[in-house]
Backbone bond lengths (Angstrom), bond angles and torsions (degrees), N, CA, C in turn:
res aa  C-N    CA-C-N  psi(-1)  N-CA   C-N-CA  omega(-1)  CA-C   N-CA-C  phi
1 X - - - 1.448 - - 1.521 110.98 -
2 X 1.328 115.82 -43.57 1.460 120.66 179.99 1.523 110.70 -64.10
3 X 1.338 116.37 -39.71 1.467 120.23 178.93 1.524 111.08 -63.58
4 X 1.332 117.22 -40.60 1.458 120.89 178.26 1.528 111.47 -64.14
5 X 1.316 116.12 -39.47 1.458 120.30 178.43 1.529 110.48 -64.00
6 X 1.339 116.48 -43.84 1.463 120.16 178.91 1.524 111.44 -64.92
7 X 1.334 117.00 -39.68 1.468 120.14 177.94 1.522 110.44 -63.79
8 X 1.317 117.42 -40.14 1.461 121.35 178.05 1.517 111.97 -64.27
9 X 1.339 116.47 -41.73 1.464 120.12 178.31 1.518 111.43 -65.88
10 X 1.340 116.74 -40.73 1.465 119.77 178.02 1.518 110.71 -62.73
11 X 1.306 117.85 -41.45 1.458 121.33 177.75 1.518 111.52 -63.64
12 X 1.326 116.04 -38.81 1.461 120.82 178.40 1.522 110.60 -65.15
13 X 1.333 117.08 -44.06 1.464 121.18 179.81 1.525 110.47 -64.58
14 X 1.316 118.15 -44.49 1.462 121.23 179.00 1.525 109.94 -63.26
15 X 1.312 118.00 -43.29 1.457 121.33 178.25 1.521 111.88 -62.30
16 X 1.333 117.06 -41.67 1.467 120.95 178.75 1.512 110.69 -66.75
17 X 1.336 117.74 -38.42 1.458 120.59 179.68 1.525 110.75 -63.74
18 X 1.327 116.99 -40.57 1.464 120.25 179.47 1.526 110.48 -67.60
19 X 1.304 117.93 -42.20 1.451 122.03 178.67 1.520 110.41 -66.01
20 X 1.312 116.60 -42.86 1.459 121.57 -178.25 1.513 110.73 -60.88
21 X 1.308 118.75 -45.65 1.467 121.44 -178.77 1.524 110.04 -61.73
22 X 1.313 116.91 -43.85 1.464 120.58 -179.12 1.524 111.19 -63.66
23 X 1.313 117.58 -44.49 1.459 120.03 -177.59 1.516 112.03 -72.84
24 X 1.325 118.68 -23.87 1.456 120.82 178.72 1.517 112.54 -82.55
25 X 1.310 118.25 -19.17 1.457 120.73 -174.88 1.524 114.06 -95.47
26 X 1.296 117.96 -40.88 1.468 121.16 -175.02 1.522 111.23 -92.07
27 X 1.333 117.63 132.37 1.469 118.86 178.55 1.527 111.28 -67.43
28 X 1.319 115.41 133.94 1.453 121.95 177.62 1.518 110.57 -80.68
29 X 1.324 117.22 -177.96 1.462 120.78 -176.32 1.532 113.72 -61.83
30 X 1.316 118.00 -37.50 1.468 120.29 179.62 1.519 110.00 -67.98
31 X 1.330 116.97 -43.16 1.466 120.84 178.79 1.526 110.99 -65.86
32 X 1.323 117.58 -40.50 1.474 119.81 179.23 1.526 110.76 -61.90
33 X 1.322 117.59 -39.78 1.467 120.84 177.94 1.529 110.58 -64.43
34 X 1.323 117.43 -42.56 1.468 121.30 178.75 1.523 110.72 -65.47
35 X 1.320 117.47 -37.85 1.468 121.24 179.53 1.527 111.13 -65.92
36 X 1.319 117.15 -33.92 1.473 120.99 178.64 1.524 111.82 -69.07
37 X 1.328 116.73 -36.62 1.458 119.41 -172.79 1.530 114.36 -98.06
38 X 1.322 119.34 -15.50 1.459 121.65 -176.74 1.520 112.97 -108.67
39 X 1.307 115.56 -177.60 1.470 122.31 178.18 1.523 110.47 -102.52
40 X 1.299 116.76 41.58 1.459 121.09 -177.69 1.523 111.17 -76.41
41 X 1.333 114.86 142.47 1.459 121.52 173.27 1.520 107.92 -121.55
42 X 1.314 115.60 152.73 1.455 120.73 179.46 1.516 109.68 -73.09
43 X 1.323 115.72 141.90 1.459 121.50 -179.83 1.528 108.86 -149.75
44 X 1.319 115.84 171.76 1.455 122.04 174.83 1.513 107.93 -118.09
45 X 1.319 117.14 128.38 1.457 121.17 175.32 1.524 106.89 -78.01
46 X 1.320 115.60 106.42 1.462 121.49 -172.67 1.523 111.72 -79.19
47 X 1.337 116.31 -44.45 1.463 118.56 -174.34 1.516 110.73 -156.23
48 X 1.326 114.73 147.64 1.467 121.81 171.51 1.517 106.73 -120.24
49 X 1.330 116.50 120.49 1.451 121.39 -178.71 1.527 110.37 -84.62
50 X 1.335 116.48 163.38 1.462 122.00 -179.28 1.527 111.64 -61.18
51 X 1.336 117.30 -29.56 1.466 120.00 179.78 1.530 112.55 -81.55
52 X 1.345 117.21 0.35 1.453 122.02 177.35 1.516 114.49 98.72
53 X 1.343 117.88 -15.85 1.464 120.08 178.69 1.519 111.05 -64.10
54 X 1.337 115.30 151.95 1.462 121.70 -175.47 1.520 110.55 -124.53
55 X 1.310 116.62 145.88 1.457 122.36 169.22 1.516 107.60 -108.61
56 X 1.328 116.08 127.60 1.453 122.07 -178.03 1.523 108.79 -125.64
57 X 1.340 117.18 127.55 1.464 121.73 178.01 1.523 109.18 -100.15
58 X 1.333 115.39 118.43 1.461 121.06 176.92 1.515 109.71 -75.52
59 X 1.311 117.76 165.53 1.466 121.17 179.80 1.522 111.88 -62.79
60 X 1.320 117.48 -25.67 1.463 121.22 178.28 1.521 112.15 -71.75
61 X 1.331 117.31 -11.33 1.453 122.13 -179.30 1.520 112.83 101.13
62 X 1.319 117.48 -13.95 1.462 121.73 178.97 1.521 109.91 -68.89
63 X 1.338 116.40 137.95 1.462 122.32 178.49 1.523 108.04 -109.31
64 X 1.326 116.18 129.80 1.461 122.53 179.87 1.514 110.48 -115.15
65 X 1.333 115.42 144.88 1.462 121.63 171.92 1.525 107.09 -95.14
66 X 1.310 116.31 123.06 1.459 121.37 178.04 1.522 109.08 -115.80
67 X 1.323 115.94 136.18 1.458 121.68 177.68 1.512 109.98 -111.69
68 X 1.321 118.56 105.41 1.466 120.19 -179.92 1.523 111.74 -55.34
69 X 1.328 116.52 138.65 1.459 121.94 -179.91 1.524 112.05 -75.07
70 X 1.320 116.61 -16.85 1.460 122.53 174.34 1.523 107.12 -147.31
71 X 1.303 117.93 170.75 1.456 121.26 -178.81 1.519 110.00 -63.16
72 X 1.320 115.96 127.77 1.464 121.71 -179.54 1.528 108.71 -94.29
73 X 1.312 116.65 112.71 1.462 120.79 -176.84 1.522 113.23 -80.94
74 X 1.340 118.24 -12.12 1.458 120.18 -175.10 1.525 113.91 -118.29
75 X 1.308 118.99 -8.10 1.477 121.15 -173.60 1.527 113.21 -60.11
76 X 1.319 117.63 -40.01 1.458 120.91 -176.80 1.529 111.88 -60.69
77 X 1.310 117.89 -26.52 1.466 121.37 -178.96 1.532 110.95 -66.20
78 X 1.320 116.85 -29.76 1.461 121.22 -172.22 1.525 114.17 -100.37
79 X 1.327 118.71 11.39 1.461 120.51 176.24 1.529 108.42 -60.40
80 X 1.325 116.13 130.47 1.476 125.02 -176.95 1.527 112.10 70.44
81 X 1.302 117.24 19.41 1.461 121.60 179.87 1.523 110.48 -127.50
82 X 1.303 114.57 169.90 1.460 121.87 -178.62 1.517 111.40 -75.78
83 X 1.329 115.28 134.68 1.461 123.91 171.27 1.525 106.37 -137.01
84 X 1.292 116.62 -179.96 1.465 121.68 178.36 1.518 107.74 -128.97
85 X 1.318 116.53 144.14 1.455 120.44 -177.55 1.524 110.27 -138.07
86 X 1.328 115.04 137.94 1.464 123.11 174.29 1.518 105.46 -109.95
87 X 1.328 116.67 103.93 1.460 122.29 -173.45 1.523 110.26 -95.28
88 X 1.321 115.42 126.44 1.463 122.92 172.73 1.532 107.29 -111.01
89 X 1.327 117.34 -177.61 1.460 120.60 -177.35 1.529 112.79 -62.10
90 X 1.323 117.53 -46.20 1.465 121.21 -176.81 1.527 113.88 -117.66
91 X 1.296 117.24 -7.50 1.457 120.12 -178.32 1.524 109.68 -138.84
92 X 1.315 115.11 174.13 1.466 121.84 178.71 1.516 107.98 -156.79
93 X 1.311 115.20 157.99 1.460 121.47 173.62 1.521 106.89 -120.88
94 X 1.314 115.60 124.43 1.457 122.17 177.66 1.526 107.30 -96.92
95 X 1.320 116.58 133.99 1.462 122.78 -177.82 1.522 109.08 -125.05
96 X 1.327 116.26 126.03 1.460 120.07 176.96 1.528 109.16 -83.94
97 X 1.335 117.99 161.83 1.463 120.02 175.07 1.531 113.50 -60.31
98 X 1.320 118.11 -20.53 1.463 121.08 177.14 1.525 111.57 -81.85
99 X 1.349 117.55 -14.02 1.449 121.20 179.96 1.512 114.38 103.40
100 X 1.327 117.72 5.32 1.462 121.61 177.62 1.531 108.53 -73.91
101 X 1.324 116.81 136.46 1.465 121.82 -178.88 1.524 110.20 -113.25
102 X 1.349 114.06 148.05 1.452 120.49 176.85 1.521 108.20 -140.07
103 X 1.322 116.97 119.99 1.449 121.68 174.96 1.516 109.80 -75.10
104 X 1.326 117.41 134.87 1.463 121.93 -176.89 1.525 110.66 -135.23
105 X 1.315 115.34 157.65 1.447 121.35 168.85 1.513 107.39 -87.98
106 X 1.318 117.96 139.25 1.458 122.21 177.92 1.516 108.21 -87.69
107 X 1.325 116.07 107.27 1.459 121.63 179.77 1.517 113.25 -82.86
108 X 1.324 116.65 -4.01 1.447 120.95 177.73 1.516 113.54 90.96
109 X 1.337 115.16 -179.93 1.468 120.23 -177.34 1.526 112.54 -70.56
110 X 1.317 114.85 149.76 1.464 123.03 177.22 1.521 106.70 -120.31
111 X 1.320 116.54 128.75 1.467 120.82 -175.73 1.517 113.98 -88.02
112 X 1.331 118.84 -25.35 1.460 120.76 -171.11 1.527 114.30 -82.43
113 X 1.311 118.89 -1.67 1.469 119.81 178.85 1.476 108.48 -113.85
């Protein structure tokens, strides 16, 4: 009985991992609509620091430091994954593939990453 329970849990975890990867990678309908209307570019969320600051690598290879204007409850999920960013001179908007938005301060380029 215990073995069957463990096998069921392992199957559930593997199934969730496969679903999670798919949903984190492909933009959903809300994100697709935002991508059509905004100036978002594809990027990779490289790191989330303990103080909440984020490192984002643009497709050009440039790495930017972004400071969320409020606590980001979803950013940690997308570390090492694709996100979208609309970069302005002093601010930026981070967009998850699910369509969640986060206003950020643009801290500028970072050379050490």
